[in-house]
C-alpha positions in Angstrom: 27.9 120.3 120.2 27.8 117.2 122.3 24.7 115.8 124.1 27.0 114.9 127.0 26.8 117.1 130.1 29.6 119.6 130.6 31.3 119.5 134.1 33.7 122.0 135.7 36.2 120.0 137.7 38.1 123.0 139.2 38.4 122.8 143.0 38.4 125.7 145.4 41.5 126.0 147.6 39.5 124.6 150.5 38.4 121.6 148.5 42.0 121.0 147.3 43.2 121.1 150.9 40.6 118.6 152.0 41.4 116.4 149.0 45.1 116.4 149.8 44.5 115.7 153.5 42.4 112.6 152.6 44.4 111.3 149.6 47.8 112.8 150.2 49.7 115.3 148.1 50.6 114.6 144.5 54.2 113.2 144.3 56.2 115.9 142.5 59.7 114.5 142.8 61.5 111.2 142.6 64.4 109.7 144.4 65.4 108.0 141.1 67.0 111.0 139.5 69.6 113.3 141.0 67.9 116.5 139.7 64.4 117.4 138.6 63.3 115.8 135.4 63.3 118.1 132.4 66.0 120.4 133.8 68.6 119.2 131.4 69.3 119.9 127.7 66.1 120.2 125.6 65.4 117.2 123.4 67.6 114.8 125.4 66.4 111.8 127.3 67.8 109.5 130.1 68.6 106.8 127.6 71.2 109.1 126.0 73.1 109.9 129.2 76.3 108.2 130.2 74.9 107.6 133.7 72.0 105.5 132.3 72.4 101.9 133.6 70.6 98.7 132.4 70.3 96.3 135.3 69.4 92.8 134.0 68.1 90.5 136.6 66.4 87.2 135.9 64.3 87.7 132.8 63.8 91.4 133.2 65.8 94.6 132.6 65.5 97.5 135.0 66.8 101.0 134.2 68.6 103.0 136.9 70.6 106.2 137.1 74.3 105.6 137.9 74.4 108.7 140.1 71.8 107.4 142.5 72.5 104.6 145.0 70.3 102.0 143.4 68.1 99.7 145.4 66.5 96.4 144.2 63.1 98.0 144.5 61.0 100.0 142.1 61.7 103.3 143.9 64.9 104.0 142.0 63.7 102.7 138.6 63.6 105.3 135.8 62.2 105.2 132.3 64.5 105.4 129.3 62.4 108.2 127.7 62.3 110.5 130.7 63.3 114.1 129.9 67.0 114.6 130.9 68.0 116.1 134.2 70.6 118.8 134.8 73.3 116.0 135.5 72.9 114.7 131.9 76.2 114.0 130.1 76.6 112.7 126.5 77.5 109.0 126.1 81.0 108.3 125.0 
């Protein structure tokens, strides 16, 4: 048993609504992938997809999905180890 106090962080629906009104809702989707993350084959990742693009600019490399109209900003960046989406296709 720990000497630290135990806290219950569960919020009531009213508290959750107030929190979301003040801080905004949690972002649940991304414009960087064409379908929800994790909706593709189990055990596959973005880096194994044929649509995975490495965009080298200056001294950095940015990862993008080839199915999305890429911008030069971070809004369309993806991570190589994201769970695959339903548009995943095996690399040739």
